[in-house]
C-alpha positions in Angstrom: 29.5 44.3 21.0 32.0 41.9 22.5 33.5 39.7 20.0 33.2 35.9 20.3 35.9 33.4 19.4 35.7 29.8 19.0 36.2 28.9 22.9 33.5 29.1 25.5 33.3 32.0 28.0 34.8 31.9 31.5 31.6 32.2 33.6 31.8 34.5 36.5 29.7 32.1 38.7 31.6 28.9 38.0 31.6 26.9 41.1 28.9 26.1 44.1 25.5 27.1 42.8 26.0 27.2 39.0 24.5 23.6 38.5 21.6 24.4 40.5 20.9 27.8 38.6 21.1 26.2 35.2 18.8 23.3 36.3 16.5 26.0 37.6 16.8 27.8 34.1 15.7 24.6 32.3 13.0 23.6 34.9 11.6 27.3 34.9 11.4 27.6 31.2 9.6 24.1 30.8 7.0 24.9 33.6 6.5 28.5 32.6 5.7 27.3 29.1 3.6 24.5 30.2 1.4 27.1 32.5 0.9 29.3 29.5 0.4 26.8 26.7 -3.5 26.4 27.2 -4.3 29.8 26.6 -1.7 30.6 23.9 -3.9 32.5 21.6 -3.5 36.3 22.6 -6.2 37.6 20.2 -9.0 35.6 22.0 -7.5 34.9 25.4 -7.1 38.5 26.9 -6.0 39.4 30.3 -9.6 39.7 31.2 -10.6 36.5 29.8 -7.8 34.5 31.5 -8.6 36.2 34.8 -12.3 35.4 34.3 -11.5 31.7 33.7 -9.3 31.5 36.7 -11.9 33.3 38.9 -14.5 30.7 37.7 -12.2 27.9 38.6 -11.3 29.3 42.0 -7.9 29.6 41.0 -6.9 33.1 42.0 -4.2 33.7 43.1 -2.7 31.3 40.6 -0.1 29.1 42.3 -0.4 26.1 40.2 -0.8 25.0 36.6 -4.1 26.0 34.9 -7.1 24.0 36.5 -9.4 22.0 34.0 -12.2 24.3 32.3 -14.5 25.1 35.1 -18.3 23.9 34.9 -20.4 27.0 33.4 -17.5 28.7 31.6 -19.7 29.5 28.7 -18.7 32.4 26.9 -15.1 31.8 27.1 -12.7 30.8 24.3 -11.7 27.0 23.8 -8.3 26.2 25.3 -5.6 24.8 22.9 -6.0 21.3 21.9 -2.8 20.2 24.1 -4.6 21.6 27.3 -5.2 18.1 28.6 -1.5 17.5 29.1 -0.7 20.7 30.5 -3.5 21.5 33.2 -3.0 20.6 37.0 -3.3 17.0 37.9 -2.8 15.9 34.3 0.9 16.9 33.6 3.1 13.9 33.0 6.5 15.1 31.6 6.5 18.3 29.5 4.4 18.9 26.3 6.3 19.2 23.2 6.6 23.0 22.3 8.8 25.2 20.1 9.7 27.4 23.1 11.7 24.3 24.4 12.8 22.9 21.1 14.8 25.9 20.2 16.5 25.6 23.8 17.5 22.1 22.8 18.6 22.8 19.5 20.5 25.7 20.6 22.5 23.4 23.1 23.1 21.0 20.4 24.4 24.0 18.1 26.9 24.8 20.8 28.1 21.2 21.6 28.8 20.4 17.8 29.8 23.9 16.6 31.2 25.8 19.6 30.7 29.4 20.6 32.4 30.6 17.3 29.3 29.0 15.4 27.9 31.1 12.1 24.4 32.1 11.4 24.8 29.8 8.6 25.4 26.9 10.7 22.3 27.6 12.7 20.3 27.3 9.6 21.9 24.0 8.5 21.2 22.6 12.1 17.4 23.5 11.6 17.4 21.6 8.1 19.1 18.6 9.8 17.3 18.4 13.2 13.9 20.2 13.0 10.7 19.4 11.0 9.6 22.3 9.0 6.0 22.0 10.3 7.1 22.4 13.8 8.2 25.9 13.1 6.1 29.0 12.8 6.1 32.6 11.8 9.5 34.0 11.0 11.3 30.6 11.7 9.1 29.1 9.1 9.7 31.8 6.5 13.6 31.5 7.3 13.4 27.6 7.0 11.4 27.9 3.6 14.1 30.3 2.4 17.0 28.0 3.6 15.4 25.1 1.6 15.2 27.4 -1.5 18.7 28.0 -1.2 18.7 31.5 0.3 21.4 32.3 2.7 21.5 34.8 5.6 20.7 37.6 5.9 18.2 37.2 3.0 16.6 34.2 5.0 15.4 36.8 7.4 14.2 39.5 4.9 12.8 37.7 1.9 9.0 37.0 1.8 9.0 37.3 5.8 6.5 39.6 7.4 7.2 38.1 10.8 10.8 39.8 11.2 10.2 41.6 14.7 7.9 38.8 16.0 9.0 37.0 19.3 10.4 33.8 17.5 14.2 34.8 18.1 13.7 35.9 21.6 12.3 32.3 22.4 15.7 30.9 21.1 17.9 33.0 23.5 18.1 31.0 26.7 20.7 28.8 25.8 23.1 31.9 25.2 22.4 33.2 28.7 22.8 29.6 30.5 26.1 29.3 28.9 27.4 32.6 29.5 26.4 33.2 33.3 27.3 36.8 34.5 28.7 37.8 30.9 25.5 39.3 29.2 27.2 41.3 26.5 28.8 38.0 25.4 25.3 36.3 25.5 23.8 38.9 23.5 26.4 38.5 20.9 25.6 34.9 20.5 21.9 35.5 20.5 22.3 38.2 17.8 24.2 35.8 15.4 21.4 33.1 16.0 18.6 35.8 15.6 19.7 37.2 12.3 18.8 34.0 10.4 15.1 34.9 10.9 14.8 38.4 12.3 15.6 42.0 12.0 15.4 45.1 14.2 13.3 44.6 17.2 13.2 41.0 16.7 16.9 40.7 17.0 17.2 43.2 20.0 14.5 41.2 21.8 16.8 38.0 21.5 19.7 40.0 22.8 17.9 41.5 25.7 16.7 38.0 26.7 20.0 36.5 26.7 21.5 39.3 28.4 18.8 39.2 31.3 19.2 35.5 31.6 22.9 35.9 31.8 22.7 38.9 34.2 20.1 36.9 36.5 23.2 34.5 37.5 25.0 37.2 39.3 22.4 40.2 39.7 21.3 40.5 43.5 17.6 41.2 42.2 15.6 41.0 39.2 15.6 44.6 38.7 19.2 44.7 38.6 19.1 42.1 36.1 16.7 44.1 34.0 18.8 47.3 34.1 21.9 45.1 33.0 20.3 43.8 30.2 18.9 47.0 28.9 22.4 48.1 28.2 22.9 45.5 25.3 20.2 46.9 23.0 19.9 50.4 21.4 18.4 52.9 23.9 16.1 54.3 21.4 14.8 51.0 20.1 11.0 50.4 20.5 11.9 47.3 22.6 13.9 49.2 25.1 11.8 52.2 25.3 8.8 49.9 26.2 10.8 48.0 28.9 11.9 51.3 30.5 8.2 52.4 30.3 7.0 49.3 32.4 9.7 49.7 34.8 9.1 53.4 35.2 5.6 52.7 35.7 6.2 50.1 38.4 8.5 52.7 40.3 5.5 55.0 40.5 3.7 52.2 42.3 1.2 51.8 39.7 -0.7 48.4 40.0 0.2 45.5 37.6 -3.1 45.6 36.0 -2.9 49.4 35.4 0.6 49.1 34.0 -0.3 46.6 31.6 -3.3 48.5 30.7 -1.3 51.6 30.1 1.4 49.8 28.0 -1.2 48.1 25.9 -2.6 51.3 24.7 0.8 52.6 23.8 1.6 49.3 21.8 -1.8 49.0 20.2 -1.6 47.9 16.6 1.2 45.6 17.1 0.3 41.9 16.6 -0.1 39.7 19.8 3.0 37.8 18.7 5.1 41.0 18.0 8.1 41.2 20.4 7.5 44.6 21.8 4.2 44.0 23.6 5.3 40.7 24.7 8.3 42.3 26.2 6.2 44.5 28.1 4.1 41.6 29.4 7.3 39.8 30.2 8.9 42.7 31.9 5.8 43.5 34.1 5.8 39.9 35.3 9.4 40.1 36.3 9.3 43.6 38.2 6.0 42.8 39.9 6.9 39.2 40.7 10.1 40.6 42.3 12.1 37.3 42.1 9.2 35.1 43.5 9.2 32.1 41.0 5.3 31.3 41.5 4.4 35.0 41.3 6.5 35.7 38.4 5.2 33.0 36.0 1.6 33.5 37.3 1.6 37.2 36.5 3.4 36.7 33.2 0.8 34.3 31.9 -2.1 36.3 33.3 -0.7 39.0 31.0 -1.8 37.3 28.0 -0.6 37.8 24.6 2.0 34.8 23.7 1.5 33.3 27.0 3.6 30.1 26.6 6.7 31.9 25.3 6.3 34.7 27.9 5.9 32.2 30.7 8.8 30.2 29.4 11.2 33.3 29.6 10.0 34.6 32.8 10.2 31.0 34.1 14.0 30.8 32.9 14.8 34.1 34.4 13.3 33.3 37.9 14.7 29.8 37.8 18.2 31.0 37.5 17.6 33.6 40.1 16.3 31.2 42.6 17.9 27.9 41.5 16.1 24.6 41.1 16.0 23.7 44.6 13.9 26.8 45.4 11.4 26.1 42.8 8.3 25.0 44.4 7.5 21.3 43.9 3.9 21.6 42.2 5.8 23.0 39.3 8.8 20.6 38.8 7.6 17.2 40.2 4.9 16.6 37.3 7.6 17.3 34.7 9.2 13.8 35.8 12.6 14.9 34.5 11.3 14.6 31.0 11.0 16.7 27.9 8.9 15.8 24.9 10.7 17.4 21.7 10.4 17.6 17.8 14.3 18.0 17.6 15.6 14.7 16.2 17.0 12.6 18.4 16.0 14.4 21.7 12.5 13.2 22.2 12.3 11.9 25.9 15.4 13.6 27.0 16.0 14.1 30.7 15.9 17.6 31.8 18.5 16.9 34.2 20.7 15.8 31.4 20.0 18.9 29.4 21.1 20.9 32.6 24.3 18.8 32.8 25.3 19.3 29.2 24.6 23.1 29.7 26.6 23.2 32.6 29.7 21.5 31.0 29.5 24.4 28.3 29.2 27.0 30.9 32.0 25.9 32.8 34.3 25.1 29.6 37.6 27.2 29.7 39.0 29.7 27.1 
């Protein structure tokens, strides 16, 4: 793994287009998160139930935020309580969500500690800036361990049954955005962040996502970005094998639906928040979306499981690939350039400001 010093990387794509791609990553992450948030409960909101909801609301193909619950939707699960702020016609700035909080927290980490940050400094920043009850699963276990005086790597392993869940992956975007075209560097930063709370495939998921987003700045296609990202994680890991499996099924011209059905059977038994089945859903959304922003986030969210996290990462990748100006207005205009956040000092921050601050990090010299 490439070592990282105390200085920022020299991005391969500094110059025209970088600012638009970074803003696209932020906007895409937030829009994808908002799209998936109402149905974020993978054990009840299955692919079949999500599509039934959309059919009954006359919303297939899905080209905008989820519609309000249709009349006669009896027998379908209830949407998450936050749905009223996340459905089409009601979005007025972003909802607060941990999938966005961690991107903000990661930005603050790099601004205050630099690219040579330590895992211990990640934990210190959590305690300072992030409310305990706005953390979940592995992050909450690690937070509790930090508060009880444990230090990494024990924060990830002690009394933490969530070590291979998706939490570290959702923290990885900032490392991709600030290392454009340098996927191994992005992966090394994501690993240093991830080991505070995760092990094994949980860490590999973060490395893979950071590399994927980094590669999207320079890759000609999303498939090229996926191939590049696979190189930063062990080829024999469950995560890498599952991502390759989805890509191989796509290459046989299997439909998106049949691909997900096949891989779901092969990953049966894993919790719906485990990183491996979610990486399958995310990969399927990316390869079948083929770079189209709307199709990518729509397929990813329709894939179920951790819908808001997967939608966020898919939106980040597609947003970087396309740039902010190419994201259709129905996704970005309702956000009103505003983020709600639980990170202390950041509630109500402008999305454009976050992107500008990220750009400064990406452009900073050795």
